[in-house]
N, C-alpha and C positions, 0 to 999 in steps of 0.2 A: 504493500500500500504506500503510495507516494504522499507521505504525510506533509513534508515541507512544501512540496509543490502546491498541494491543495490549500494550505494556509496562505501561501503567497498569491495564489490565484484569487482566493476570497478577499485578501487584503487589497488587491488592485482595484476592487470595486467596479465602477462604471468604465474604467479604462479597459478592463478585460472584455466587457460586452461590446464596446466600441471597436475592439479589434476583431473578435470572432463573428460579429454581425455587422461588419462594415458594409456599406452599400455595394462595394465591389464584390464582396463575398456573396451577398444576397443575389446580385445579378448573375454571378456564376452559377449559383444553385438553381435559379429559375430559368437559366439559359438566355437571358435578355442582354447580357453584356455584349458590347460591340466587338467585332473582331479586331479593329485597330487598338482598342483599349487592352484587350487580352494580349495581343502581340507585343505591345510596349512593355507590359508587365513581364512577359517571358524573357525579353531581352535584359531587363534590369535584374530579374531573378538569376540569370546566368552570371552576371557580374557579382551578385550577392553571394552565390555559392562559392566563388573563389575566396571571398573574404571569410565566409563561414568556415571553410576548410582551414584557413590560417588561424582562426580563433580556436579550433579544436587542437591544432598543433601547439598553440600556446597553452591550452589547458593541459596537455600532456606534460609540458615543462613544469607547470605549477603544481601538479598532483604529486603526492608522496608515495602512495602505495603502488607497487609494481603492477598488479592487475588493473588498477584504474588507469595508470599510464598507458598500458597496453590497449585498453578499451578506447581511450581518447585518440590514440594514434590510429587504431583500426577505423574509427569513425572518420578521421581526416582522410585516410586512405580510401575508404568507401566513397566519400564525397567526390574525391578526385577521379577515382578509377571506375566507379559504378554510377553514382548519381549524375555527374556531369555528362558522361556519354549518353545516358538515358535522356537527360534534358535536351542535349543537342539533337538527338534523334527525334524527340517529340517536336522540337521547334522546327525541324526540317519539314514536318508535316504541315506546319503553318507558314511555310515559305520563308523561313528565317535561317540563314546559314551561320555557322560558327564564326567565320571571319567578320560577318556583319555584326554579330553580338560583341565580339572582342573589340571592335572599332567604335562601338557606341559610347557616347559620353555618359558617364554615370550620373544618375539623377541626384539631386540634393538630398532626397529622402534616403536613397541607398547609402550615400556617403555618410550622412548623419547617423544612421542606424549602425552600420558596420564599424564606423570609427568609435562610436560610443562603446560597443561591446569589446572591441580590442583595447581601448583605453582602460576599461574596467579590469581587463585581464592583466595589463601591464602594471597598473597601480595597486591592484588588490591581490587577493590570493585565489586559490582554486574555487572556493565556495562563492566568492563574489562573481567570478566568471560564470560559474554554473547557473547562478541566479539570472545573469544577463542572457544566457543562452536558452534557458528553459521556455520562455514564451513562444519561441519559434517552433521548436520540435513538438511541444505538447499542444500548442494552439492549433497547428495544422491537423493534428489527429482529431481534435474536437470539431474543427471546421469540416473535415472530411466526413465524419460520421453524420453530422447534421445535414450537410449538403447532399450526401448520398441518399439520405432518406427523402429528400425533397426533389431531387433531380429525376426527370423522366428518362426513358431509354433514348429519346431523340435529342437529349441535351448535348450541344456541341462540346461541352467541357467535361463530359462524363469520364473520359479517360483520365483527365487531370485529377478530378475528384477522387476517383478510385485509387489513385496512387497512394493517397493518405488514409486509406482504409485497409490496405493490404497487410498480410501477416508480417512481412519483413519490416515494414515501417513501424507497425505497432510494437513489434519486438524491440526495435531501437528506442522507441519512446519509453517503454518500460525500463530498459537498461539505463537510460539517461536519468530518469527520475529516481531510480533506486540509488544511483551514484550520488545524487544530491543528498539523500537521506544519510548515506554512509559518511560522506565528507562532512556533512553538517554535524553529525554526532561527534566527530573528531575535532572539528574546528570551532565548536561552541556556538552553534547557530542561534540558540536562545538568547545569549548575552549580546548578540549583535543584530538582533532582529530588525530594528528600525533601518539600518543601512541595507540589509538584504532586501527588505520590502521596497525601499526607495529604488534600488537598482532594478528589481524585477518590474516595478510599475513603470519606470522610465523606459525600459526596454519594450514593454508592452505598448506604450504610447508610440514609440518609434516604429514598432512593427505595424501598428494600425496605420501610421502615416505612410508606410511603404506601399500599402494598397493604392495610394493616390497616384503612384507612377502609372497605373493603368486607368484608374477612375477619372483622372483629369482629362482623358480623351473621350470619355463617355458622353459628355454634354454635347 
């Protein structure tokens, strides 16, 4: 049971709802999101994945226990060797090439979010960084479950939604949230709760803002 994550999620209050029920997410779930909006999000998500892999590599450095170090490195490796090729292949179906994505200018939202997470990692310890990383991996699982229940078979974004309901993804979510509990027990999460909550909530707000990289083209 992901005790620390659930407390952090509850403590984020309306910020969490604004993230997991952002208008972009709702439009994906009901299939009304415009193709240009989704394509722009996919490009920025590619750039995001590069920085997310860097954050997990940094997490490996910050961790103390060998199994946790190994798990963080495996996540970084999976992001680079599995997740990104899958993303590139999916984007090709939307007419977006990898060279096009690599050459795209990063959005302000993408830069703000990823730089915040990496700064937390550099200035804090492993538990701080885990709190900053948690909204992404756990939030997408929650969004995927909700959107999958709402999306019809003709939804153009169904394949993307289904990515976050798959067994492998949910397994990675469970492993990440279990790590937060383990590291929190060692690093005294209770005594530093206000800081952890502030990090988690700020990362949640930045994650919500990241949806705007697509939503800004919806209007």
